[in-house]
C-alpha atoms as an extended CHARMM CRD file, in Angstrom:
* protein
*
       119  EXT
         1         1  MET       CA            -10.6540000000     -147.5640000000        9.1830000000  PROA      1               0.0000000000
         2         2  LYS       CA             -8.1160000000     -150.1690000000       10.2790000000  PROA      2               0.0000000000
         3         3  ARG       CA             -7.0210000000     -150.7550000000        6.6850000000  PROA      3               0.0000000000
         4         4  THR       CA             -6.5130000000     -147.0350000000        6.1160000000  PROA      4               0.0000000000
         5         5  LEU       CA             -4.4470000000     -146.7060000000        9.2800000000  PROA      5               0.0000000000
         6         6  ALA       CA             -2.4020000000     -149.7770000000        8.3290000000  PROA      6               0.0000000000
         7         7  LEU       CA             -1.7920000000     -148.3290000000        4.8650000000  PROA      7               0.0000000000
         8         8  ILE       CA             -0.6520000000     -144.9930000000        6.2840000000  PROA      8               0.0000000000
         9         9  ILE       CA              1.7080000000     -146.6740000000        8.7430000000  PROA      9               0.0000000000
        10        10  THR       CA              3.0890000000     -149.0050000000        6.0530000000  PROA      10              0.0000000000
        11        11  LEU       CA              3.7080000000     -146.1320000000        3.6280000000  PROA      11              0.0000000000
        12        12  SER       CA              5.3690000000     -144.0680000000        6.3650000000  PROA      12              0.0000000000
        13        13  VAL       CA              7.7010000000     -146.9180000000        7.3130000000  PROA      13              0.0000000000
        14        14  LEU       CA              8.5560000000     -147.6080000000        3.6680000000  PROA      14              0.0000000000
        15        15  LEU       CA              9.2950000000     -143.9410000000        2.9980000000  PROA      15              0.0000000000
        16        16  MET       CA             11.5560000000     -143.7140000000        6.0420000000  PROA      16              0.0000000000
        17        17  TYR       CA             13.2680000000     -146.9970000000        5.1740000000  PROA      17              0.0000000000
        18        18  ASN       CA             13.8610000000     -146.1840000000        1.5010000000  PROA      18              0.0000000000
        19        19  THR       CA             14.6910000000     -142.5020000000        1.9110000000  PROA      19              0.0000000000
        20        20  GLY       CA             15.7960000000     -140.1210000000        4.6180000000  PROA      20              0.0000000000
        21        21  CYS       CA             13.7330000000     -138.9900000000        7.5100000000  PROA      21              0.0000000000
        22        22  ALA       CA             12.5400000000     -135.4440000000        6.7940000000  PROA      22              0.0000000000
        23        23  THR       CA              9.0900000000     -136.3030000000        8.1480000000  PROA      23              0.0000000000
        24        24  VAL       CA             10.3050000000     -137.0860000000       11.6530000000  PROA      24              0.0000000000
        25        25  THR       CA             12.8520000000     -134.2540000000       11.5780000000  PROA      25              0.0000000000
        26        26  GLY       CA             10.1830000000     -131.7430000000       10.5130000000  PROA      26              0.0000000000
        27        27  ALA       CA              7.8290000000     -132.7920000000       13.2820000000  PROA      27              0.0000000000
        28        28  ALA       CA             10.5240000000     -132.9620000000       15.9640000000  PROA      28              0.0000000000
        29        29  THR       CA             12.1260000000     -129.6150000000       15.1490000000  PROA      29              0.0000000000
        30        30  GLY       CA              8.9010000000     -127.8120000000       14.2190000000  PROA      30              0.0000000000
        31        31  LEU       CA              8.6450000000     -125.8190000000       17.4410000000  PROA      31              0.0000000000
        32        32  PRO       CA             11.9960000000     -123.9700000000       17.2370000000  PROA      32              0.0000000000
        33        33  THR       CA             12.0830000000     -123.7020000000       13.4520000000  PROA      33              0.0000000000
        34        34  GLY       CA              8.4420000000     -122.5790000000       13.3270000000  PROA      34              0.0000000000
        35        35  THR       CA              9.1210000000     -119.9010000000       15.9390000000  PROA      35              0.0000000000
        36        36  ILE       CA             11.8550000000     -118.4780000000       13.7140000000  PROA      36              0.0000000000
        37        37  ASP       CA             10.4200000000     -119.1250000000       10.2690000000  PROA      37              0.0000000000
        38        38  ALA       CA              6.8460000000     -117.8390000000       10.7520000000  PROA      38              0.0000000000
        39        39  PRO       CA              7.9040000000     -114.2090000000       11.4230000000  PROA      39              0.0000000000
        40        40  ALA       CA             10.6500000000     -114.4850000000        8.7870000000  PROA      40              0.0000000000
        41        41  GLU       CA              8.2090000000     -115.7290000000        6.1460000000  PROA      41              0.0000000000
        42        42  THR       CA              5.7600000000     -112.9380000000        7.0350000000  PROA      42              0.0000000000
        43        43  TYR       CA              8.5570000000     -110.4160000000        6.5320000000  PROA      43              0.0000000000
        44        44  ARG       CA              9.6900000000     -112.0080000000        3.2450000000  PROA      44              0.0000000000
        45        45  HSD       CA              6.2160000000     -111.6010000000        1.7610000000  PROA      45              0.0000000000
        46        46  ASN       CA              5.5820000000     -108.0720000000        3.0970000000  PROA      46              0.0000000000
        47        47  ARG       CA              8.9090000000     -106.2260000000        2.8940000000  PROA      47              0.0000000000
        48        48  GLN       CA              7.3660000000     -103.0150000000        1.6130000000  PROA      48              0.0000000000
        49        49  ALA       CA              4.9150000000     -102.7770000000        4.5190000000  PROA      49              0.0000000000
        50        50  PHE       CA              7.7020000000     -103.4440000000        7.0260000000  PROA      50              0.0000000000
        51        51  ASP       CA              9.8420000000     -100.7300000000        5.4140000000  PROA      51              0.0000000000
        52        52  ASN       CA              6.9570000000      -98.2400000000        5.5230000000  PROA      52              0.0000000000
        53        53  TYR       CA              5.8270000000      -99.0870000000        9.0800000000  PROA      53              0.0000000000
        54        54  PRO       CA              8.7920000000     -100.1870000000       11.2450000000  PROA      54              0.0000000000
        55        55  PHE       CA              6.5850000000     -100.9490000000       14.2670000000  PROA      55              0.0000000000
        56        56  LEU       CA              5.3900000000     -104.0260000000       12.3440000000  PROA      56              0.0000000000
        57        57  HSD       CA              8.6850000000     -105.7860000000       13.1560000000  PROA      57              0.0000000000
        58        58  GLY       CA              7.8240000000     -105.9510000000       16.8520000000  PROA      58              0.0000000000
        59        59  LEU       CA              4.2020000000     -106.8110000000       16.1920000000  PROA      59              0.0000000000
        60        60  ASN       CA              5.2900000000     -109.5360000000       13.7750000000  PROA      60              0.0000000000
        61        61  VAL       CA              7.5060000000     -111.1750000000       16.4060000000  PROA      61              0.0000000000
        62        62  LEU       CA              4.8920000000     -110.8480000000       19.1750000000  PROA      62              0.0000000000
        63        63  VAL       CA              2.1300000000     -112.3900000000       17.0690000000  PROA      63              0.0000000000
        64        64  MET       CA              3.7810000000     -114.7520000000       14.5900000000  PROA      64              0.0000000000
        65        65  ALA       CA              6.4360000000     -116.3380000000       16.8320000000  PROA      65              0.0000000000
        66        66  PRO       CA              3.8610000000     -117.9400000000       19.1670000000  PROA      66              0.0000000000
        67        67  VAL       CA              1.7480000000     -118.9850000000       16.1710000000  PROA      67              0.0000000000
        68        68  GLY       CA              4.8470000000     -120.5320000000       14.6010000000  PROA      68              0.0000000000
        69        69  ALA       CA              5.7330000000     -122.3420000000       17.8070000000  PROA      69              0.0000000000
        70        70  VAL       CA              2.2800000000     -123.8980000000       18.1120000000  PROA      70              0.0000000000
        71        71  THR       CA              1.7430000000     -124.8320000000       14.4760000000  PROA      71              0.0000000000
        72        72  GLY       CA              5.3840000000     -125.5000000000       13.5290000000  PROA      72              0.0000000000
        73        73  PRO       CA              5.3840000000     -129.2390000000       14.2990000000  PROA      73              0.0000000000
        74        74  VAL       CA              2.2940000000     -129.7630000000       12.1350000000  PROA      74              0.0000000000
        75        75  TRP       CA              3.6860000000     -127.7730000000        9.2130000000  PROA      75              0.0000000000
        76        76  GLY       CA              7.1110000000     -129.4030000000        9.6600000000  PROA      76              0.0000000000
        77        77  PHE       CA              5.5300000000     -132.8570000000        9.5740000000  PROA      77              0.0000000000
        78        78  GLY       CA              3.5870000000     -132.0120000000        6.4160000000  PROA      78              0.0000000000
        79        79  LYS       CA              6.5560000000     -130.4720000000        4.6570000000  PROA      79              0.0000000000
        80        80  GLY       CA              8.7020000000     -133.4170000000        5.7490000000  PROA      80              0.0000000000
        81        81  ILE       CA              6.3040000000     -135.8760000000        4.1100000000  PROA      81              0.0000000000
        82        82  ALA       CA              6.3300000000     -133.8130000000        0.9110000000  PROA      82              0.0000000000
        83        83  LEU       CA             10.1350000000     -133.6470000000        0.9070000000  PROA      83              0.0000000000
        84        84  ASP       CA             10.4820000000     -137.3820000000        1.5730000000  PROA      84              0.0000000000
        85        85  VAL       CA              8.1790000000     -138.1450000000       -1.3510000000  PROA      85              0.0000000000
        86        86  GLN       CA             10.0290000000     -135.7150000000       -3.6140000000  PROA      86              0.0000000000
        87        87  CYS       CA             13.3490000000     -137.2900000000       -2.6600000000  PROA      87              0.0000000000
        88        88  ALA       CA             11.9360000000     -140.7820000000       -3.2260000000  PROA      88              0.0000000000
        89        89  ILE       CA             10.8260000000     -139.9220000000       -6.7680000000  PROA      89              0.0000000000
        90        90  GLY       CA             14.0290000000     -138.0430000000       -7.5790000000  PROA      90              0.0000000000
        91        91  HSD       CA             12.7760000000     -134.4420000000       -7.6300000000  PROA      91              0.0000000000
        92        92  GLN       CA             14.8750000000     -133.3470000000       -4.6420000000  PROA      92              0.0000000000
        93        93  LYS       CA             18.1520000000     -134.3150000000       -3.0460000000  PROA      93              0.0000000000
        94        94  TYR       CA             18.5780000000     -134.6760000000        0.6850000000  PROA      94              0.0000000000
        95        95  GLU       CA             21.5910000000     -132.3490000000        0.4490000000  PROA      95              0.0000000000
        96        96  ASN       CA             19.1980000000     -129.4850000000       -0.3180000000  PROA      96              0.0000000000
        97        97  VAL       CA             16.7260000000     -130.6140000000        2.3330000000  PROA      97              0.0000000000
        98        98  PHE       CA             19.0710000000     -130.9510000000        5.3220000000  PROA      98              0.0000000000
        99        99  LYS       CA             22.2410000000     -128.9890000000        4.5110000000  PROA      99              0.0000000000
       100       100  SER       CA             20.8140000000     -125.6740000000        3.3320000000  PROA      100             0.0000000000
       101       101  TYR       CA             18.4110000000     -122.9210000000        4.2740000000  PROA      101             0.0000000000
       102       102  ASP       CA             17.0610000000     -122.6470000000        0.7340000000  PROA      102             0.0000000000
       103       103  ASN       CA             13.3420000000     -122.9500000000       -0.0080000000  PROA      103             0.0000000000
       104       104  PRO       CA             13.2250000000     -126.7840000000        0.0690000000  PROA      104             0.0000000000
       105       105  SER       CA             14.9680000000     -126.8870000000        3.4520000000  PROA      105             0.0000000000
       106       106  ILE       CA             13.3020000000     -128.7970000000        6.2860000000  PROA      106             0.0000000000
       107       107  TRP       CA             14.4840000000     -125.9600000000        8.5480000000  PROA      107             0.0000000000
       108       108  ARG       CA             11.9380000000     -123.6290000000        6.8950000000  PROA      108             0.0000000000
       109       109  PRO       CA              8.5490000000     -125.2380000000        7.6400000000  PROA      109             0.0000000000
       110       110  TYR       CA              6.4560000000     -122.3040000000        6.3950000000  PROA      110             0.0000000000
       111       111  THR       CA              8.1920000000     -122.0270000000        3.0290000000  PROA      111             0.0000000000
       112       112  LEU       CA              5.9460000000     -124.3100000000        1.0370000000  PROA      112             0.0000000000
       113       113  GLN       CA              6.9400000000     -123.4960000000       -2.5270000000  PROA      113             0.0000000000
       114       114  TRP       CA             10.2160000000     -124.5440000000       -4.0540000000  PROA      114             0.0000000000
       115       115  ASP       CA             11.6060000000     -125.3120000000       -7.4900000000  PROA      115             0.0000000000
       116       116  THR       CA             11.3300000000     -128.9030000000       -8.5910000000  PROA      116             0.0000000000
       117       117  LYS       CA             13.5300000000     -130.8810000000      -10.9160000000  PROA      117             0.0000000000
       118       118  LYS       CA             13.1710000000     -129.8100000000      -14.5250000000  PROA      118             0.0000000000
       119       119  ARG       CA             12.1900000000     -132.5910000000      -16.9070000000  PROA      119             0.0000000000
């Protein structure tokens, strides 16, 4: 147990030292970004239903914003780790992670799929 914890801490410190800090940023900003991104991601995947039933917009905000606020830091932390690893191995650039609102952006914690570097 102690070895596993030591390994996790060591890897986290090495990732933050050798790369940027998307992990900490994702966890720290997860509450506000999750509150915004959870309803937005629900809309992105269900546009047709929202067009057919406009009352879903209000229901989406009432239900998904609190869910996003509560779970945002966890999802932001997880996505941050994934982005840090991808940046460390050269599949992403921190420009796309921090300076955009594209799919690999840390500001979109619920957008979990993004294009990777083509080999």
